[in-house]
N, C-alpha and C positions, 0 to 999 in steps of 0.2 A: 270610066270608073276605075279601070285597071291602072290608068296613069296616076291615080291617087295612092296606089299601094306602096310605092317606094317612100313617099312622104309619110304615110301611116307607119310603115316599118321603121323609118328613121325616128319618128316621134316615140314609138314604143321602145326602140333601142335606147334612146336618150333617157327616157324615164327609168328604164331598168338600171342603166348605169348610175343615174342619180340616186336611186334607192340603194344600190349596192354600195355607193360611196358614202352613204349616210352614216354607216357604222364603222367606216375605216378609221383606224387610230383608237378605237374603243378597246377596253380591256376587261378581263374577267379575273377577279380576285379569288384565289384558292386559299382559304383560311387555315392552311396547314402546310407541312413540308411536301415536296413532290412525292408522288407514288400512291396516294390514297384516293378516296372517293371524291373529295373536293377537286383534286387535280383532274380526275377523270371527267367530272362534270364539265369543267372548263374546256378540256380537250374536245369533248363531244360537241359542246356548243360551238367552239371554233370551227370544227370540221363541218358541222351541219350548215352553218351560215355560209361558209365558203363554197361548199359543194352545191348549195342551192342558189348561188349567185347573189346572195344578200350582202356580201362583202367582197371587195377586190383584194384587200390586204387581210392576212390572218388576224383574228382577234388575239391581242396580246394576253399572256397569262402571267399574273403576278402572285407570288407566294407570300402569305402574311400569317405565319404561324403565331400562336399565342392563345392559351386558354381554350383550345379546341373551338376556335371561332369567336371567342370573346373580343380579342383585339380587333379583328376585322369588323365586327358588329359595331363596336365603339367608334372606330374610325369612320364608318359609313354614316353614323348618326351625328357625331360631334365634329368631324373634320371635313367631310365632303357631302353634306346633305343634299345639295342641289346638283351633284355631279351626274349628268345624264349620259356620260361616256363610260361609266363603270358599272358592272354588275358583279355580284358576289355570290359564290356557290353556297348552297345550304342543303341540309338533309334533315331527316327526322331527328338525327342526333343533335342538330342545332336547336330544334324545338324542345328536345328533352332538356338541354342546358338552360334554355329560357324558362322552362317550367320550374326549374329548381333555383332560379335567381342567380345562375352562374355567370350571367352577362351583366352583373352589377345592377344599376338602377333601371336598365332598359327593359322594355316590354315588347311583345310581338307587334303591337301597333306603331312602334317607333320607326319602322322601315316600310317600304312599299314592296310587297311580295309580287314579283313579276310573273313567274310561271313555274309549274312543276313539269319537268321534261321526261322523267323516267321513274320507274318503280323498281327498286332493288329489294333484296331480301337478305336476312342474316344467314350465315353458314357457320358450321363448326369445323375447323380445320386443324389438322395435325401434320407432323412431318410424315413423309411417305414411308419411312422406316420405323414409325412409331408402333408400339405393341397393340394399339387400339385399332381394330378393323371395323368396329361398329360403334354406334352411339351408346349402346347398352354396355359395352366393354369399358368405355370411358367413364360412364356414370358409376359402374361397379368399382373402378379404381378410385373415383372420388369418394365413394361411400366407405371403402375399406382402408384406403391409404391416401387420405387427402393431402398429406404432406409431400407426396411424390409428384403431384400434378400442379404445375405452375402455369397460370394463364397470362398471356400477353394481352393488354387492352389498349386500344387507341383512346387514351384519356384516363383520368383518375377516377376515384370513387364517384359513382353516379353517372358516368358517361354511358353512351350507348353500348359500347362493347362490355363495360362493366355490368350493365343491366342484364345483358344476355348471359354473361358468366354467372351472375347471381341467380338467374332463373334456372340455369343448368344445375347449379349447386342445390337449389331447392328441389329440383326433380330427383336428385340423388339422395335427398333427405339430409343434406348438409346445410348448416347455417351459412349465410353469406359472410358472416364475420369470421368464419373458420377457413374460407378458401384463400388460396395464395394467388396473387397476381402482381404483375409489374406494369406500371403505367408508362405509356409512350405518348408522344405528341399527336400521333395520328395512326390510322390503320396501316399505312405503308411501313412505318417503323416497326410496328408490332409484328407484321408478317416477315420482315427482314430478320427480326430476333428469332422468330420461329424457325426459319430456314437455317439459322446459325446455331440452333439447338440451345438457345439461351432461355427459352420458354417451351412448354410442351404442347400448349393448345392456344388457339386464337378463335374467339367467337366473333368473327369479323363479318364482312359484307361480301356478297357474291361477286359484285363488280370488281372490288379490290383484289379479292383472291384470284378471280379470273385473269386479271392483268398480270399478276405474278406468275400464274401458271403459263401464260403466253411467253413469259420471259425465261421459262425453264425451271422455275422453282419446284423443288421436290416436295410437293404438298399433297396430302390426301384430304378430301372433304368427306366427313362422316355423315353430315345431314344438312339439308336446306331447311330453314325455318319459315316455310311457306305453307299455306293452307293445302295446296295441291302441288304435285310434282311439277317442276318447271320444264320448259322445253329447251331445245338447243343444247348448249354446252352442258347443262345440268340434268339432262333427261335421264341419265342413268344413276343419279344420286338420289337416294330416298329422302323423303321429308322426315322430320322428327316425329310427326304424327304417325307415319307408317311404321315407325319403330316403337310405338307405344307411348311417346312423350308428346303431349299436346302443347307444344311450344312454337309460337309463331312470332316473327319479327319483321313486318313489312317496313320498307324504308322509301320515303319519297326523296327525289333528288331534283333540285331546281335552282332558281336564281332570285335574288332580291336586289333592290336599289335603295338609294337614299331617300329620306322623307321629303326633301325639297325638290325632287325631280318633277318636271312639268308633265301635264297630261299628254302633251304632244310627244315628249321624249319617251314616256312609258308606252304610248301607242306605237311609236316607231319600232321599239324593241319587240313588242307583242306581235305586230304585223310581220316583222322579219322572221321571228322565231316560228310563228304560225305557218308561214309559207314554207319554211325549211322543214318543219315537221310533217307537212303534207306530202312530201316527196315519197314515192313508193318505196325507195330504198332506206328511208329513215328507220323504219321498224327493224329492218335487217341489221342496220348499223348498231342499234341499241342491243339487239339480241346477240350480236357478235361478242359483246362484252358481258353478257350474262344478265342483262336487264330487259325490262319490257318498256316499250315506248308509252309515254303518258302525256297528256296535254290538259293542264288545269290552270286557269288564270282568272283574273277578275274577282268578283264577289265569291265565286265558288272556292277559289283558293284561299281567300280570307277566312271563309267558314271552316275549311279544312285545317288551317293553321290553328284556329281557336279550339277546334275539337281535339286535335292531337295534343296541344298543350294541356288541355283539361285532363285527358287520359293519362298523360305522363305525370301530372301532378299527383294523381291518385296512386299511380304505381310507385312514385318516389316516396309517398307517405307510407306505403306498405313496408318499405325498407328503411324508414326513419331518416330520410334524406331531405325532407322539406325544410327549407330555411325559414326562420321566423321573419 
């Protein structure tokens, strides 16, 4: 029986190499410029797959900015619907745009939702030398001197960052129509503007801000928009709830594929990602960038997408943003 072991090991090794080679040459589309949450999602996906032996060559990353995801969504549906070699990063911000009709005629069911890989949260960030040390001080400035506070937002009116900003303005008793903000193509650009003192505040995402902090950005985070205080990097940052403002903004981060992708191709990706996410170090790798590992796929993910889109439609209606 022992003589059969080498053959068995050879077969196992062969199969593993075959599985690893299956996604070689594949790519991940980040629907924004480098430096934001979409970019980070693709980078983490690339690293997870390679470290788990699911690819021999790193997953390629392609940047396709335009309409905060609209251009990439259209390309997936209209130009490469059967492309089983391409995945595109999405977040709750993508679902928010879908809810408002910002992706043109396209609907959530027009793509195949592959998986949610991580859970992110909104944060309120200022420059390290800003006069605001707490969320209460920022809201007081908004309340008394709204013209002196300019927000940077990854996206225009109705985007995810804009929504967080509008909710902050509401908490300060200020109309969202009176707040000042500058729109950027993505969160990375908004944070760069913050560090350059072109804007005073960014209501961004924990993972994006965390990446900029790693790169030495002089940023202070006033609050995390989570239900409970986060662990790891953000353990010492209070939530908005702790500071008397019940404002929460959870963010899912994941991947979708074209509508014409075969069941086998979808299963290949799901299996590879599932195995990579099972690695004991996977959770630590997500925590290192300020996110929590998550794994949602199949019908459960489809239900989550529909539920979030419905919630965002209601929120958009509150701010008069629903398109006819």
